[in-house]
C-alpha positions as CSV (number, residue, x, y, z in Angstrom):
1,M,5.5,21.0,23.2
2,Q,4.7,18.6,20.3
3,S,6.8,18.5,17.2
4,P,5.2,20.5,14.4
5,L,4.2,19.0,11.1
6,I,6.5,20.4,8.3
7,A,5.2,21.3,4.9
8,P,7.9,22.5,2.5
9,S,6.5,24.7,-0.3
10,I,7.4,23.3,-3.6
11,L,6.9,26.8,-5.1
12,S,10.5,27.5,-3.9
13,A,11.9,24.4,-5.5
14,D,14.1,24.5,-8.8
15,F,11.6,23.7,-11.5
16,G,14.4,22.7,-13.8
17,N,15.1,19.9,-11.4
18,I,11.6,19.2,-9.9
19,Q,12.0,15.5,-9.8
20,R,15.3,15.8,-7.8
21,D,13.6,18.2,-5.3
22,V,10.5,16.1,-4.8
23,E,12.8,13.1,-4.2
24,M,14.7,15.1,-1.7
25,L,11.4,15.9,0.2
26,N,10.4,12.1,0.0
27,N,13.6,11.3,1.8
28,S,13.3,14.1,4.4
29,M,11.4,14.4,7.7
30,A,8.7,16.6,5.8
31,D,5.1,15.5,6.6
32,F,3.4,17.2,3.6
33,I,4.4,18.9,0.3
34,H,2.7,22.3,0.2
35,V,1.6,23.3,-3.3
36,D,0.6,26.9,-3.9
37,I,-1.7,27.5,-6.8
38,M,-2.0,31.1,-7.9
39,D,-4.2,32.6,-10.7
40,G,-2.9,36.1,-11.1
41,V,-6.3,37.5,-10.2
42,F,-6.8,36.7,-6.6
43,V,-3.1,37.3,-6.0
44,P,-0.7,39.3,-8.2
45,N,1.2,36.3,-9.4
46,L,0.9,33.1,-11.4
47,S,2.3,29.7,-10.4
48,F,1.7,26.4,-12.1
49,G,-1.4,24.4,-13.3
50,F,-2.5,20.8,-13.5
51,P,0.3,19.3,-15.6
52,V,3.0,20.4,-13.1
53,L,0.8,19.2,-10.1
54,K,0.3,15.9,-11.8
55,A,4.1,15.5,-12.3
56,I,4.7,16.4,-8.7
57,N,2.1,13.8,-7.5
58,K,3.7,11.1,-9.7
59,Q,7.0,11.5,-7.8
60,A,5.8,12.4,-4.3
61,T,5.4,9.9,-1.5
62,K,4.2,12.5,0.9
63,P,0.6,13.9,0.9
64,L,0.0,17.1,-1.2
65,D,-1.3,19.9,0.7
66,V,-2.8,22.2,-2.0
67,H,-3.3,25.9,-1.2
68,L,-5.7,27.6,-3.7
69,M,-5.0,31.3,-4.1
70,I,-7.6,31.6,-6.9
71,V,-11.1,33.0,-7.5
72,D,-14.0,30.7,-7.9
73,P,-12.1,27.7,-6.6
74,D,-15.2,25.4,-6.8
75,R,-14.8,25.1,-10.5
76,Y,-11.4,23.2,-10.1
77,I,-11.8,21.3,-7.0
78,Q,-12.5,17.9,-8.7
79,T,-9.5,18.3,-11.0
80,F,-7.2,19.1,-8.1
81,V,-8.5,15.9,-6.4
82,E,-7.9,13.9,-9.5
83,N,-4.3,15.2,-9.7
84,G,-3.5,14.1,-6.1
85,A,-4.5,16.6,-3.5
86,A,-4.9,15.2,-0.1
87,Y,-5.7,18.6,1.4
88,I,-7.3,21.5,-0.3
89,S,-7.4,24.9,1.3
90,V,-9.6,27.7,-0.2
91,H,-9.3,31.4,0.8
92,I,-12.2,32.8,2.9
93,E,-11.7,36.0,0.9
94,A,-12.3,34.2,-2.5
95,C,-15.4,32.2,-1.6
96,N,-18.9,33.6,-1.7
97,H,-20.3,30.3,-0.3
98,L,-17.6,29.1,1.9
99,H,-19.6,26.3,3.6
100,R,-20.6,24.9,0.1
101,S,-16.9,25.0,-1.0
102,I,-15.9,23.0,2.1
103,Q,-18.7,20.5,1.6
104,L,-17.6,20.0,-2.1
105,I,-14.0,19.4,-1.1
106,K,-15.1,16.9,1.6
107,S,-17.5,15.1,-0.8
108,F,-14.4,13.7,-2.6
109,G,-13.2,12.2,0.7
110,I,-10.2,14.4,1.2
111,K,-9.3,17.0,3.9
112,A,-10.7,20.6,3.6
113,G,-9.1,23.8,4.8
114,V,-9.7,27.6,4.8
115,A,-6.8,30.0,4.2
116,I,-7.0,33.5,5.6
117,N,-5.0,36.6,4.8
118,P,-3.2,38.7,7.3
119,H,-5.7,41.5,7.4
120,T,-8.7,39.1,7.8
121,S,-10.2,38.6,11.2
122,I,-10.1,35.2,12.9
123,D,-13.7,35.9,14.1
124,L,-15.0,35.2,10.6
125,L,-14.1,31.6,11.0
126,E,-16.4,31.1,13.9
127,D,-19.3,29.4,12.0
128,I,-17.0,27.2,9.9
129,I,-14.3,26.1,12.3
130,A,-16.0,22.9,13.4
131,D,-16.4,21.7,9.7
132,I,-12.7,22.1,8.6
133,D,-9.6,20.1,9.0
134,I,-7.0,22.8,8.7
135,V,-6.7,26.6,8.8
136,C,-3.9,28.1,6.7
137,L,-2.9,31.3,8.4
138,M,-1.0,33.6,6.0
139,S,1.9,35.2,7.8
140,V,2.8,37.3,4.7
141,N,0.7,38.8,2.1
142,P,0.0,36.0,-0.4
143,G,1.4,35.9,-3.9
144,F,5.2,35.9,-3.6
145,G,7.7,33.8,-1.7
146,G,10.5,35.2,0.5
147,Q,8.6,37.8,2.2
148,K,9.1,39.2,5.8
149,F,7.1,37.4,8.5
150,I,4.2,39.6,10.0
151,E,4.7,39.7,13.8
152,N,1.0,39.9,14.6
153,T,0.7,36.3,13.4
154,Y,1.5,35.1,16.9
155,N,-1.6,36.9,18.4
156,K,-3.8,35.4,15.6
157,V,-2.4,31.9,16.3
158,R,-3.3,32.2,20.0
159,K,-6.8,33.6,19.2
160,L,-7.5,30.8,16.6
161,K,-6.4,28.2,19.1
162,Q,-8.9,29.4,21.6
163,L,-11.6,29.4,18.9
164,I,-10.8,25.9,17.9
165,M,-10.9,24.7,21.6
166,S,-14.1,26.5,22.3
167,K,-15.9,25.0,19.3
168,N,-14.5,21.4,19.8
169,S,-12.9,21.6,16.4
170,H,-10.0,19.3,15.4
171,A,-8.7,21.8,12.9
172,L,-4.9,22.1,12.5
173,I,-3.3,25.5,12.5
174,E,-0.9,25.9,9.6
175,I,1.4,28.9,9.2
176,D,2.4,30.0,5.7
177,G,4.9,32.6,5.0
178,G,8.3,33.7,6.3
179,V,8.7,30.7,8.6
180,T,12.3,30.1,9.9
181,N,14.0,28.5,12.8
182,E,13.9,31.9,14.4
183,N,10.2,32.1,14.7
184,A,9.1,28.5,14.5
185,K,9.5,27.8,18.2
186,E,7.3,30.7,19.3
187,L,4.7,29.8,16.6
188,V,4.5,26.2,18.0
189,A,4.3,27.5,21.5
190,A,1.4,29.8,20.5
191,G,-0.5,26.8,19.1
192,A,0.7,26.2,15.5
193,D,0.5,22.6,14.2
194,V,1.9,22.8,10.8
195,L,4.7,25.0,9.5
196,V,5.0,25.8,5.8
197,A,8.6,26.7,4.8
198,G,9.7,27.4,1.2
199,N,12.6,29.8,0.7
200,F,13.9,28.8,4.1
201,V,14.2,25.2,3.1
202,F,15.1,25.4,-0.6
203,S,17.7,28.2,-0.3
204,S,19.4,26.2,2.4
205,S,22.8,24.5,1.6
206,D,21.3,21.4,3.3
207,P,17.5,21.2,2.9
208,I,17.1,17.9,4.5
209,N,18.8,19.0,7.7
210,T,16.9,22.3,7.6
211,I,13.6,20.3,7.6
212,K,14.9,18.2,10.4
213,T,15.8,21.3,12.4
214,L,12.3,22.6,12.0
215,K,10.8,19.4,12.9
216,N,12.8,19.1,16.1
217,I,12.1,22.8,17.1
């Protein structure tokens, strides 16, 4: 079983000490910094905008994995790229023309992903899976940190892995929501490549060691 890539979610950081927390991630075994952007429309919560992303990017030495939980994401893709995004994932439920959105992201020379809510069928990815670099499977309902992991996620990971293989896709499977050391091993065994962990990392007494534990699962 291969070691998963670890993408701590900066949404759970202490924004009064954001520089300190980004430095901690720089010095950890984290592979990406996961950045959740919420607009209060697509999900019932607001997060942060471009100035905060720019500040994170200025300090970060790890690639920024930007997850857009917003309506009409195409309007902002270029600005997210300009502010340091290395990966951008858009929600399948928020895009009327998903293929166009993916092409737009890729036109800036960065990695493109699709995020999918817990209730959305994996089958809807069939026609796009060969064109994308990452699938962000939501294992909680998007909008808030610290939620309980949805058990059906394991089945979705296995099904998605089969789809990826059948289409000769190179897409990574990313799990976002409720990831802990208790479910990480089973997720990786099912086919997950990237684990997003927010609350589990930042509420830990030793975040660097917690990241290391996930990495070595």
